[in-house]
C-alpha positions in Angstrom: -25.4 -14.4 14.5 -22.6 -16.5 13.0 -19.2 -17.1 14.7 -17.5 -14.9 12.0 -20.2 -12.1 12.6 -19.3 -12.1 16.4 -15.6 -12.0 16.0 -15.0 -9.9 13.0 -14.2 -6.3 13.8 -16.6 -3.6 12.4 -13.9 -2.6 9.8 -13.7 -6.0 8.2 -17.3 -6.2 7.8 -17.4 -2.8 6.2 -14.5 -4.0 4.1 -16.5 -7.1 2.8 -19.1 -4.6 1.3 -16.4 -3.3 -1.1 -15.3 -6.7 -2.4 -15.9 -8.1 -5.9 -18.2 -10.9 -5.9 -15.4 -13.6 -6.6 -13.4 -12.0 -3.7 -16.5 -12.1 -1.5 -16.9 -15.8 -2.1 -13.3 -16.4 -0.9 -14.0 -14.3 2.1 -16.6 -16.6 3.1 -14.0 -19.5 3.5 -13.7 -20.7 7.1 -9.8 -19.9 7.5 -10.4 -16.5 5.6 -10.2 -14.5 8.9 -8.1 -16.7 11.1 -5.5 -14.3 11.9 -7.5 -11.2 12.5 -7.0 -9.9 8.8 -9.0 -11.0 5.9 -7.0 -13.7 3.7 -8.0 -13.5 0.0 -4.7 -15.1 -1.3 -4.5 -18.5 0.3 -1.3 -19.5 -1.4 1.8 -17.4 -1.8 2.8 -15.0 -4.5 5.9 -15.7 -6.7 8.8 -13.6 -5.4 10.5 -10.8 -7.4 13.6 -11.3 -5.5 15.7 -10.6 -2.4 14.0 -7.3 -1.5 10.5 -8.6 -1.6 11.6 -12.0 0.3 12.7 -10.0 3.2 9.2 -8.6 3.7 7.9 -12.1 4.4 10.4 -13.0 7.0 9.7 -13.0 10.7 12.6 -10.6 11.5 12.0 -7.7 9.3 8.2 -7.3 10.2 9.3 -7.4 14.0 11.5 -4.3 13.4 10.0 -2.7 10.3 8.3 0.2 11.7 10.7 1.2 14.4 14.1 0.4 12.9 14.1 -1.1 9.2 11.8 1.3 7.3 13.3 4.4 8.8 16.9 3.3 8.4 16.4 2.2 4.8 14.5 5.3 3.9 16.9 7.6 5.3 19.8 5.9 3.2 18.0 6.3 0.0 16.4 9.7 0.8 19.7 11.4 1.8 20.4 13.4 5.3 18.0 16.1 4.1 15.2 14.1 2.9 11.8 13.7 4.9 11.5 11.7 8.0 8.7 9.2 8.6 6.5 11.7 10.3 7.1 14.0 7.3 6.3 10.9 4.7 2.9 10.4 6.4 2.2 14.3 6.2 3.2 14.2 2.5 0.8 11.2 2.0 -1.9 12.8 3.5 -1.6 16.0 1.6 -1.3 14.1 -1.8 -4.5 12.3 -0.8 -6.4 15.3 0.5 -7.6 13.2 3.3 -10.8 14.4 5.1 -13.5 12.8 7.5 -15.7 10.2 5.8 -13.1 9.2 3.2 -12.6 5.6 2.2 -8.9 5.0 1.6 -6.9 2.0 0.3 -3.2 1.5 1.5 -1.5 -0.8 -1.0 1.4 -2.8 0.3 0.6 -1.6 3.7 3.1 -3.9 5.6 2.3 -3.7 9.4 -0.3 -0.9 8.9 1.8 2.2 10.1 0.5 4.5 7.4 -3.0 2.8 7.5 -3.5 3.7 11.4 -2.5 7.4 10.5 -5.0 7.5 7.8 -7.6 6.1 10.0 -7.2 8.8 12.6 -7.7 11.3 9.7 -10.7 9.9 8.2 -12.5 9.5 11.5 -15.2 7.0 12.5 -17.3 7.8 9.1 -14.3 6.9 7.1 -12.8 3.5 6.2 -9.1 2.7 5.8 -8.1 -0.9 4.2 -4.6 -1.9 4.2 -3.6 -4.7 1.7 -0.4 -6.7 1.7 0.8 -10.0 0.4 2.8 -10.8 3.6 1.3 -12.8 6.3 4.0 -12.0 8.8 3.5 -8.2 8.1 0.0 -8.2 8.6 0.2 -10.4 11.7 2.6 -7.7 13.2 -0.1 -5.0 12.1 -3.0 -6.9 13.8 -0.6 -7.4 17.1 0.2 -3.5 16.9 -3.4 -2.3 16.8 -4.1 -0.5 20.0 -7.8 -1.4 19.4 -8.3 -4.7 17.4 -11.9 -4.1 16.8 -11.4 -0.7 15.3 -14.4 0.3 13.2 -12.8 2.1 10.4 -9.7 0.1 9.7 -9.1 -3.4 8.3 -6.2 -5.5 7.1 -6.4 -7.7 4.0 -4.0 -10.2 2.4 -4.2 -9.7 -1.4 -2.5 -9.1 -4.6 -1.8 -5.5 -5.5 -1.8 -6.3 -9.3 -5.3 -8.0 -8.8 -7.1 -5.8 -6.2 -10.1 -7.7 -4.9 -12.3 -4.6 -4.7 -15.2 -3.3 -6.8 -14.7 -0.5 -9.2 -14.6 3.0 -8.1 -15.0 2.4 -4.4 -12.2 4.5 -2.9 -11.7 8.3 -2.4 -7.9 7.9 -2.2 -5.2 5.2 -2.9 -1.6 5.2 -1.3 1.2 3.0 -2.1 4.3 4.0 -0.6 7.7 2.2 -0.8 6.5 -0.8 -2.7 5.8 0.0 -6.3 9.3 -0.9 -7.3 9.0 -4.5 -5.7 6.1 -5.5 -7.8 6.5 -7.8 -10.6 4.2 -5.8 -12.9 4.1 -2.2 -11.3 2.0 -0.8 -14.1 -0.6 -3.3 -13.8 -0.7 -2.4 -10.1 -1.2 1.3 -11.2 -4.0 0.3 -13.6 -5.7 -1.5 -10.5 -5.2 1.4 -8.4 -6.8 3.7 -10.9 -9.7 1.1 -11.4 -10.8 1.2 -7.8 -10.8 4.9 -7.5 -13.9 7.0 -7.8 -14.0 10.0 -10.1 -12.0 12.5 -8.6 -10.2 10.1 -6.5 -6.6 10.8 -5.4 -3.4 8.7 -5.6 -0.3 9.1 -3.8 2.9 7.0 -4.7 6.3 6.9 -3.1 8.8 4.7 -5.0 12.3 4.6 -6.5 13.8 7.0 -9.3 17.0 7.1 -11.0 18.7 10.4 -10.7 21.1 11.5 -13.5 24.3 9.6 -13.5 23.1 7.1 -11.1 23.6 3.4 -11.8 23.4 3.8 -15.7 25.5 0.8 -16.7 24.8 -1.4 -13.5 20.9 -0.7 -13.4 19.8 -3.9 -15.1 22.2 -6.0 -13.1 21.0 -4.3 -10.0 17.3 -5.0 -10.9 17.9 -8.6 -11.8 19.6 -9.5 -8.5 17.6 -7.3 -5.9 14.2 -7.7 -7.7 13.8 -4.0 -7.1 13.1 -1.9 -10.2 14.7 1.8 -10.6 12.2 4.0 -12.3 13.4 6.7 -14.8 12.7 10.3 -13.6 9.6 10.8 -15.5 8.3 7.5 -15.8 5.7 7.4 -13.0 4.6 11.0 -13.8 3.9 9.9 -17.3 2.2 6.5 -16.3 -0.3 8.4 -14.1 -1.1 11.0 -16.8 -1.7 8.2 -19.3 -4.2 6.9 -16.9 -6.2 10.0 -16.6 -4.8 11.6 -13.6 -4.5 15.5 -13.5 -2.4 17.9 -11.7 0.4 15.2 -11.3 2.9 16.6 -8.8 6.4 15.0 -8.1 8.8 15.6 -5.3 12.3 14.2 -5.4 14.4 13.3 -2.3 17.8 11.3 -2.9 16.9 8.2 -4.9 13.1 8.5 -3.9 10.1 10.3 -5.6 6.7 11.2 -4.1 4.1 11.7 -7.0 0.4 12.3 -6.6 -2.5 13.3 -8.8 -6.3 13.3 -9.1 -8.5 11.5 -11.5 -10.7 13.6 -13.8 
């Protein structure tokens, strides 16, 4: 048995089985699993702006789950918007999670949602969290109560070029990140590609409400690197990609959208 086989978690070994051939080749490189997660990027992705840059610092990942994400979410969702526990519940409902499901958590950060999904799918299921930030993933590995968890693995990769084979996931989640991607619609294409027929998607992202930022929207997007989607933009994007029963819930400047592939 190789050193990699001895030190890798069962979750990472199961994750390797879902990789495209070229990604599987990169995963065999000596340093691919040096941090406890599978690094399929090597170099750094080009930043889309200040908002994304914060996610790669050491400070934000350290406080992300307990302080940063809840406070920021509350600011954009409003006082009556769903809290973090309710966000997890919304994601699980949109994904229809059950025992044995295979789930991808896109832009997983330190894996706070990934861990909840892993509890829902049980030992027979598998949850893969993918993110481009080394510091976020390192925090996620440090926070795992059981590093050798058999149904959860974290991967460093590109959301617009997912390293997985076609049709291998029952559900794909992307919460609080789509608006930070350089090409969010390419990311949606990739999420659709890796879903099985009948697979479910759950997205939480920005939304422009009526009379919000109309003249300042282009300037805000350029300076922050964060896109503000129109109210029907993501719903239509999912419908155009073959998703049925697309549902949308608005909360302040945030939208939750889900659907199922035909």
